N, C-alpha and C positions, 0 to 999 in steps of 0.2 A: 461802733461804726466809725469809719474814717471821717475826717472833717467834712463839713457840709458841702455838697456839690451845687445846690441850687438855693440862692437866697429866697426864692419863693417858698422853699421849705424852711428857710432860716427863720421865719416867724416861729417855727416849731423848734428851732435850735434855741428855743426860748428867746425869739427875736434874733436868731443867729446863735443861740447858746445851747439849747437842749439837744445837742447832737444825738446822743445815745437814745433818746426817746423815739427817734425815727428808726425804721427798720426795713429790711428787705423781705425776701420770701421766707416762708416757714409756716408753722401752724401748731395747733394744739397748745400744750403748756409751754412749748419751746424746748422741751427735753426729749431726747430719744428714749423709748421705753427700755432699750437695752442699757442705756446709761444709768437709769434709776435702779435697775435690778442687779447690775454688775459690780457695784461699788467703785465704778470708775469716777475720775474727776469729771464733773459736769461743767462745760464751758458754754455760756450763753452770750451771743453777740448780736448787735444790731448792724446789719451789713448794708453797704452802699450798693451792692450788686454782686453778680456771680463771681467776678474777679476776686473781690475781697473774701467772699465766702470760701472759695477754693484755696486761696492763699493761706487763710487761717487754719483750715482743716489739714492742709498739707504740712504746715509747720507743727501743729500739735501731734499729728501722726508720726512725724519724724522724731519728735521728743519721746513719744511712747515707745517707738521701736528702739531708740537709743537707751532708754532707762528701764524698759520692761513694765512701766507704769501705764495703766489703762486710763484713757481720757477720751471723751466724746464731745464734739462741737455741735451745737444746735443754733439755729437762726431764729430770732424772735420776730413775731408780727408786730408787737408793741413792747419794746424792751422795758420801758418804765412800768407799764401795767404788770407785765409778767414778773418783774423783779418784786414789785410790791406784793403780788400774790404769793411769791415764794417766801418772802420774809414773813408775811402774815401766817402762813401755814407752818413755819419752822422748817421748811424744806427748800431753801433757796439753792440756786446753782452755786458751785464752788468758786467759779471765776467768771467775770462778766465785765462788759464795758461800763464805765462811769463817766458822765460828762461833768464839767466843772460846776454847773448849777445844781447838780444832784448831790454833790459831795457833802455839803454841810448838813443836809437833812439826813442822809444815810449815816454819817458819822455821829450826828447828834442823838439819833435814836438807837444807836448800838448795833446797827446792821453790818457795819464794815469792820474788818480786821485790819488794824494799823500795822502793816508789815514792813514799812520802809527801812527800819533798822535791821531787817533780816536779809535784805538784798545784798548782792556781792559787791556792787559798785554804784552807789547813788551819786557819786561825784561826777560821773560821766553824763548824767542828764543835764540839760540846759537849766540854769538856776531858776529862771522864771516859770518853767514848767513844773519844777519841784515845788515852788511857791504856790502854784495853782492847786496843788493837791495836798497842801499842808494845812491842818487844822489844829489849833492849840499847840503849835510847835511839833506836831507829829506828822510825818509823811505817811499818809494812809495808803497810797497806791502808786505804782510806777507809771509815769507817763508813757503811752504807747506810741504816739506819733504826734505831729502837729502841723498846722498850716498858718501862714501869715498873709496879709493883704499887700499887694503892690500894684503898680501902674502898668496896664497893658495897652500897647499901641498898635494900631493897624498900620503896617509899614507902607502899603500902597497909598492909602489916604494921606499919610504923612508926606510922602513925596509929591503927591498931587497938589497938596497945599503949599509946596515950595519950601518945606522944612527939611533940615539936615540933622545930623548927629549933634551938631552944636546947639540945636534948639531943644534938645531933651530937657524938660524942666527940672530944675533942682530946688526951686523956691515957689512959694504960693503965687507971687506975682507973675512968674514965668508960666506956671500952670494955667493961670487965668488967661494970659496972652495967647498961648498956643491953642488952648481950647476954643477961644473966640475965632482964631484964624482957621482952625479945622472946621468949625461950624459954618464958616463963610465960604471955604474954598475946597473942602475935601469931598463934597458930595453927600456927606452924612447929614442927618437931621440934627445931630448934636455933636459938639466936640468931645465932650466927656459925659459918661453916664455911670450911675451906680444906683443901687436899690435904696428906697426911702427907709432906712433902718439904722439903728445904732451900730450894727455889725459891719457897717461900711463907713458911716459918718463918724463913728468913734475914732477912726484913724486920724481925722483932723483934730479932734479933741486932744489926742496924744501928742500930735505935732505942735499944738499950742501950749503944751505943758500941763494939760488937764486930764480928766478922767472921771469915771463914775464914783470912785472911792479913793481913799489914801492907799498907800502901798500895801499895808497889811489888812486892808478891807475892814477896818474897824470904824470907819467914819465916812458918811456920804459926802461927796464933794461935787455934786452935780452942778450946783449953781455958782461955781467959781468963775472969776473973771476970765480965766483961760478958756473955759468952755463957752462962754459968751462970745469971745473972740472967734472961736472955731465955728460956731453956728452962724455968726454974722458973715463970716467968709463964705460958708456954703450957701447961705441965702443969697449972697451977692452973685455967686456963680450961677445960681438958678434964675435969678431975676434978670441978669445981664445977658442971658442967652449963651453963656459959656458951657453950661451943663444942663442936663435934664435927667430927671429920674427915669429909670428903666420903665416903670409903670406908665409914665407920661408918654413914652414912646410906643406903648402897646406891647411891651415885653415882660415876661415873668421875672426876669433877673438881669443883671448887668451883662452876663455872658451871652444871653440870648440876643439882647440888643446889639452887642458888639459883633457876635457871629453873623447876624443878619445885615450888618452894615448900617444900622441905624445910628451908630455912634462910632467915632474914630478912636476913642480911648475909653477904657473902663477901669474901675478899681475892683479887683477880685483876688481870690486866693489861688493857690496852686492847683486846686481841683479844676480850674478853668482849662488847664492844658489837656486833660483827658477829655473834657467836654468838647473842646475845639477839634481834637483829632477824630472824635466820634461823629459829631454833628455838623461841623463846618471845616472839613479838612482842606479846603482850597483857600481859606483865608490866611494871609501871611501877616505875622505879628511878631512883636518882641516884648519882653518883659523888662521893665526898669524899676529902680527904687522909687517909691512915692517921694514927691518933693518934700523937703524939710519945711517945717513951719517956723513960727517965731522962736520956739524953744528947741529946734533941731528936728532930726528924723523921728518918725513915729509910725507905728502900725499896731494892729491887734493880733493876738495869738489865739488860735482855737485848738483845743486839745481834748483828748479823752485819756483815761487811765485804765489799768487792769485792776478792777476791784476784787477782793476776796471776801467772801461772806464770814461774818463772825461765828456763825454756827457751822461752818465747813468742818467736815470730819477728816479733811485731807490738807490741812493748812501747810504743813512742812513741804509736802510734794508739790502743792500748788504754787508756793513761793519759788520753788525750783523751776517749775514750768514758766513762771513769769520771767525769771532770770534768763531762761533760754530764749523766750520770745522777744526780749528787749536787748539782746546782744547786738552789736553793730552789724554783724554779718546777717543775722536774721532780719533786722529792720531794713537793710538795704534790699533784701529779697522782697519784703513787703512793699517798699518804695517802687521797685521795678514792676511789681505785679499789679498794684492798684493806686499808685501816684501820691501816696503820703510822704511826708518828710520825716526821717528818723529823729527820735527824741534824744539821741545821744550824740555828743560832740564828736566822738571818735569816728562817726560815720560820715561827717559832713564833707571832708575833702574828697573821699572816694565817690560819694554821691554826686557832688558837683562836677567831678571829672566825667562821670558817666552821663549826667544829665545837665549840661551847662545852662539850659534854659531855665532851670529851677534856682540858679544861683541867687538872684535877688530875694526870692522867698526864703531861702536858707539863711542869708545874711540878716534878714529881718529878725531872726531869733535873738540876736544880741540886744535888740532894743524894743522888742514887741511888748505891748502891755496886755495883761490878762483881762479878760472880761469878768464881770462880777460873779461871784460864786456863793454869796451869802444866801441863807434861807429867805425865800420870797423875792429874790432879785429877778427871777424869770418873769414874774407877772409885772414887775415894775418896768422891765425892759420892753415887754410887749406893749405896755401903755405908752412908753417913750416913742416906740416905733409909730404908733397911731398918730401921735402928735407931730412927728417928723414929716409925715406925709403932707402936712399943710405948712411946712416951714416957709415956703416962698411967700405966703400971705400972713404969717404969724410973727409974733415977737419972740425972738430967741430967749430973752430973759424970762418971759412968762412961762414958756415951755420948761425951761430948766428949773425954775422955782417949783413948778408943779411936780416934776420928777424927783427933785430934791426931797420934798416933803414925803413922798411915797417911799423912797428908798430909805430915808432916815427912820421912818416908822418901822420898817422891817428889821432894823438893827437894834431896836429897843425892845423887841418882843421877847 
């Protein structure tokens, strides 16, 4: 599945993380009967919608025509469940989407084939995306695409509040100031909105120099002083009236609150562009980089990879299919067709030229922080999200200490 479109669903992205567990249309086992009887490569995806499904099917069909190798694409109703069933039965699909929070579990129980060293050009992938799918120094699977978070501004409300290009915030203090001005003068209920979850608030943690874990995800760092600084700042935004959670505004996610004019700014990913075009085509907006925090710029990266089953009988051909699907040319096609950002650096310049509105999201790849991918982290993040809902009335240190204890426990199991 492409990166999460709705943070209301992002609780299932494992609080913004378990992307691939969500799926679109499809049925049964997730496999076509013809695929299981023909000896074809079986591809199972969790799709964001018809556009993504059609794009993947078209790409796989083109590879099949080019190589003469049979392959069939199916869409899962529940990708995580259907993969588990396939692994348990010894008959998993050959190729499938894997989210960061699923990786460690699948790698640890031997379900995944670590094929990174078989790819033709791993050096073209963004390094942080490679890191996201590396376990015990092995690249298990190729990053298929990614998303980052940035700041989205309603330009009409911006002008109504008397703000200009010179007022675009580049620091936390400036964000606080313009959010308050927008709340008072733009006609919106809030100057800034975002959903009450780590998958948005975590960007402030990164800007403060913090994060859920250390760089190689071997140690929980949730209760660091940097993360306290970040949550103190977010709490101040909420209590001073500069910002409001999307749920407080009666919206399911930041994009809905922004699209309905309930807030003049939001923190969202590049999936917002498609949502705005579809649901709120008359709203004029621009995307800019999130303001830098005490330790500089920071954002979060969301990504999936192409996983290959350890029990696949088509490993060599499936690796070749992944090579095809992750070329710059094919990833740009995917980007055009369903709005994701290519995972390879060689596609960045062309994609920015074709879609300049995506430029801040693409630039974020250079400094984006990965979300936790250790076993058990999804449940910890879900609990973190529940506690963040009451941040305005809670003590940040207490919240972080609780989450630290839970995450550290998963790393000692």
